[in-house]
N, C-alpha and C positions, 0 to 999 in steps of 0.2 A: 504493500500500500504506500502511496505517496503521502507522507506525514505532513500535516500542517503544523508549523512551529512559529510561535511568536518571536519576534526579532530579539527581544531582550534576553530570552533564554539561550539562543544561539550565541550571542555576544558573551554571556557568562560562561558558557561551556568552553568557548575559544580561549577565554582568559585562564581558565582552570586547568586546561588540558596539559599533561605531561607525557612526553614520549618515553615509554618504559623500555622500548626494544633497542634504542640506539647504542647503549652500552654493550650489547651483545653482538655487534656486527663486525668489529675490527675496523681497519682503515683502508679502504680501497685506494689503490695507487693510480697513477697515469701511465700512458704509453712510455716505455723506456726509451723510445725514439720518437718524441712527439712531433718532430718536423713533418712526418708523413701525414699526421692528422691536421697539422696547421695549414696544409695546402688548401683545405676547404674552409673558407672564412665566411661564406655567405649563409645567413640564416633567415628563415621566414617564420614569423609569428602565426601559430595555428592553434586552434582550440582543442581541448580534450575533455571528454566526459568521463569522470573517475569511476568507471565501471567496466566489466567485461560482459559480453553478450553472446547468446547463441541464437542462430537464425531459426524462427518458428514461422508458421504460416502467416501469422498476423504482423510480423515485424521482427524486432530484435528484443529478446527477452533478457532482462538483467539477471545474471546468475552469480555475480560477485561484485561487491563494492570495494574500492580501493581504500585502505586505511592509509593515514599519513599524508593524504592530499588535502589541500584547502577545500572547504565545502564549496560545491557548485549550487548556487541559488536557483530554485525554480519558483517563478512568479506566476500566480494564477492569472490567466488572461482576462477574465471577467472582473477580477478584484485584485489589483496590483498591491494592496495592502496585505495580502496573504501570500505566504510562499512555503515551500516544503522541500523535501529531499526524496531522491529516488529510493526505492525499496527493492530488494531481491524479489523477482517475480513480476515486476512492472514490465510492460512491453512497450517499446518505442515504435510506433506505427508509422510515423512520418516526421520529417524534419524540414522546415521551411517550405511545406507543401509537397514535398517529394516523398513517396512511399519508400520505406526502408525494407529491402529484401536481403541485404547482405551488409557486412561491415564496410565493404567498398562504398556502398551508397552513403553511409554515415560519414566516412572520411571525405568523400567528395563535398558533402555539405559543410563539414567543419573547415575544409580548405578554403572555402569561399569567405570565411571570416565574419559571418553575420552575427552581430551583437546588438540586441539579444537574439537568440535563435528560437523560433517558434517550434514547439514539439507537440505532437499528439501522442498521449501516453494512455495506455490501458491500465487502469488501476487494479492491482493484484487482488484487493479485497472486495471491491465492488463489481469488477468486471466491466465497468463503464469507461468509455474513452473520454479523456479530459484534455483540455487545451491549456498548455503552460508555455512559458518562455524561459529560457535558460541563458546564462552567461558561462559558456564553456571556459575552462581554466586555460589561460594562455601558456604555451610552451614555445621554445625556440627549436625549430626543426631545421637541421643542416640541409642545405640545398646543394646537390652535387653539380659540378661543372659538366658541360658537354650535353649529353642527351641526344646523340646522333640518331637520325632515323635509319631504319634498316636498309642496307644496301647489299646484303647477302655475305656469305663467308663467315658467319658467326661461329665462335667456338666458346667452350665453357672452361673456366678455371675453377676447379672444385677443391676446397680445403676442408678436411674432416679433422677436427681437434678432439681428441679423446683422452680422458684422464685415466689411462689404463694403469698408471703407477699408484693410484690412490687405493689403499688397502680395503676401503669399503665399497667404492664404486667400480674399480677396475675389473674384478672378476665378472661383474654383472654386465657391464656395458661393452666389454671387448667383442661380444658376439655381433654387435652392430656394424663393426668394421667390414665384415664380410657381407652383411646385408646391403650396405650402401654400394659397395663395389659391385655386387651382383646386379643391383638396380641399374647402374650406369652401364654395365656390360650388355644388359638385356635391352635397355630402352634408349640409349644415346649411341648413335653411330660413332664408331672409333675415330673417324677423321674429324669429328666435331669436339673431341675432348682435347683441348690444348694442354691441360695439366691436371692431374689427379694426385693430390698430396694428402698423406695421412700424418698428422702430428700426434704421436703417442709417446708414453714414457716421459723422459726428460725434455722432449720437444714440446710437450703439452704445458706451456707456460706463456706468460705475457710476452717475454722476449722472443720466444719461439714463434708466436703468432705474428709479431712485428717483423721478424726476419723473413718468414714465409711470405708475408704481403710485399716486403721490399723487393724480394727476388722474383715475385711472380710477374710474368710477362703477359700483360692484359691489353688487348687492342681495343679501340673505340667502338667496335661492333660486337665485343665479346660480353659474356655473362660472367660475373665474379660471384661465387656462391661459397659462403663459409658456414659450416655447420659445427656447432660446439656441443659436447657432452661432458658435463662435469659439474662442479659446485658453483652456486651462484647465490647472491643475496642482494639486498637493497640497503642503501645508506640514506636514511631519512634526511639527513643534513644536506644532501646533494640533490634532493628531488625537485627543488624550485627551478622552473623553466626548462626542465629536462623531460622530453617525451618518454624516456624510459623510466623516469621517476626514481633516479638514483641507482638503478640495477647495474650490478657489476659482475664480472666473472671472477670467481673466488679461487685463487691459487695460493699454495703454501707460502711463497716468499714475496710475491708482488702481485696484487690484484690488478684488474684491468676494466676500467669504466667502459660500459657498453657504448656510450656516446662517442668516446674517443676511438674505439674500434670501428664504429660505423663511418666516422669521418675519414679515417685511414683507408677504409675500403673504397669510399667514394672518391677519394683522391686518386685512385687508379684510373678513373675516367672510363669505366665499363659502361656499356649500353644499358645493362640491367645489373643491379647490386642487390643480393639477397643475403641477409644475415638471419639465420635460424638457430636458436639455442634451446637445448634440453637441460635446463638448469632450474634450481629452485628460486623462488622469489622470497625465500625465507631460508631455514637451515633444517635438513632432515635427510635421513637415508633409511630405507626400509631393509629389514633383515630376514623377511619371510620370502620363501621361494616356491610359488606355485609352478605348475607345469603348463606349457603352451605348445599346441600343435598347429602347424600351417598346412592348408591344402592348396595345391597349385593347379592351374590349367594353362595350356598353351593356345594362343590365338593369333590369327593373321592380322597384320596392320599394314595399310597402304599409305604412304606419305609420312607426315610426322607421327612419332609416337606421342603419347600425352605428355611426357616429361620433356621431350624435345620441344614441344609446342610452348610449354611454360618457359623454357630456358632461352628460346631463340626468337619468340614472336612477341616479346614485350620489352619495353625500355623503362627506366626509372629506378626506384628503390623500394625494397621491402624490409622491414625490421620486426621480426616476430619471435615469440618465446613460448615455452611450454606452460608456464604457470602465471596466474594472475597475482596481483599484489597481495602479499601475506600468505600465499600458498606454497606448498612443497611440491617439487617434481619428484617422481619415483622411478626406481629401477629394480629389476630382479635378474637372477643369474641366467634364466632360460632365454629371455628375449632381450635383455639389456634395458635401455630406457623405455618406459611405457610410451611416452610421447614419440620417441624416435621410432619404435616399432609401428605405431599408428601412422607416422609420417611416411616411412618407407612403403607401407602397405597402401596407403591412399595414393601416393604418387605412382606406384606400379599399376594400380587399377584405373588410373584416370584414362588410360588409353581405351578402356572399354566403355567409357561414359560418353553421353551425347554432348555434354557441356564441358569443354576443355578451357578453363580460365583459372587464374590464380584464386579468384573469389570462390569458384566452385571446389577447387583443390583444398583451400584452407577450410571450407565448410566440411568436407569429408574428413580432413585431418582432425578437426575438433570433435566430430561425431565418433570417430574411431577411438580418439584418446579417451573420451567419456565412456565408451562401452568398455574398453579395457579396464579403465579405472574402477568403474562401478562393479564389475565382475569380481575383481580382486579385492576391492574394499569389502564387499559382502563376505568374502571368505576370511579376511585376516584382520579386520578392524578390532576384533576382540583381543588380538595380541599386540597390536601396535597403536598406542594412544594417539600419536599424531595423525595416523590414518583415520581413526574413529572421529577425531575432531574436525577433519576436513571433508565436508560433504561432497565436493566435486573437484575436478581438476579442469581448469578453464584456460586454455591458451589465450595469449594476449597479443594485441597488435600495438606496436609503438609507432611505426612509420609505414604508411601505405600511399605510395605515390607512383603509380605505374600506368602506362598506356599501352594498349594493344597496337602492334605495329608489325604487320606480316612481311617478312623478308621475301625477296623474289626467287630464292633458290630452295624452295621446298622440295624435299625428296619425293620421288615418284615410285621408287621400287616397293615391292611387297616384302615384309619381313614376318618372321615368327618370333613372338616374344611371350614371356611367362607372366601370368597374373596371379596374385594371391586371391583365391576365391573366399576362403573363410579362415578364421583363426579360433581354435577351440582352447578354452582355458580349463585346466583340471587341477 
């Protein structure tokens, strides 16, 4: 339900609020070679709604509210003297008159910068649609240089960063190294892979990532894709103006701010930049090990595979992660990271879908993540307190600024590729 709150009560709450988690987070560092990130100096102010959503038939359902963000005021359209807050279960059906069917639709409206932003919200308690206006929280989004249109000849530079040396995570997530490699071998033509790099062991560090980025040869028509599996957390003191709200990659000796990493990636000048992370937005590791079984089938694909279409038919920047603010990401020994397993499966199966877009792929990833999470939570929450306290695992979007841009050199040959049909959890 959207709660109606008198102004004076909110002001009192803000004055009394003390952040109890900050002392538990450590001190995230900067890039050890900051010059790479400093090449991107242009920022754009863009609004954020401090919540995570899942796509439903009527719009975007609020499934998690982000702690440690400043409050976003909702003003009642018919009575500007009354305002409230979003609640879990509320559904955003439209923004500025545009129906919301995906997070991409919401980001499009936020990018236009309307203040205040008219919202149609279905109240979780009454089921009634209400009209509100919101003032989204402003953040500074780094704008990458370039953005060349497709001229053909695109290749992908893929960097997989895996914390295999970590005594808790390593044995569980190591299995995903083979999963990603098989995905690329099956779904991306070999001549389109410019570089495939795995950073594990001692190379899985802030300096290892910086070195790999500095050495990567990325052309203006290429896709730069970095996937991280390891520890993560957020620093509330660094959340202001940051689209990632202080999220950082948590390494033993030197942490790496997500924003600095994204800027370093954008400085490479790729046509499409994708940063995906399977990391906590808090701190936890699960120690229970259910068993999972995959079923596969082989299909014939003519032209682009689904993954190739995502990698070579878009330009811009995506920055996405496994867990919403205050949530833990999870992993087990049989499949590795739960989000990573869902991501590989969704990207493998997009070839068999009618809609091939990043918005559709991200929706499938979130659906599969939730399915894996709920199945295992039901089995193991009685043994793991942190799992019992977290009702859902909601992937979060930090930056979504891409455009469809079909290159002229689409493949025409027919190929046989493998799809994951189902995953059984035992």
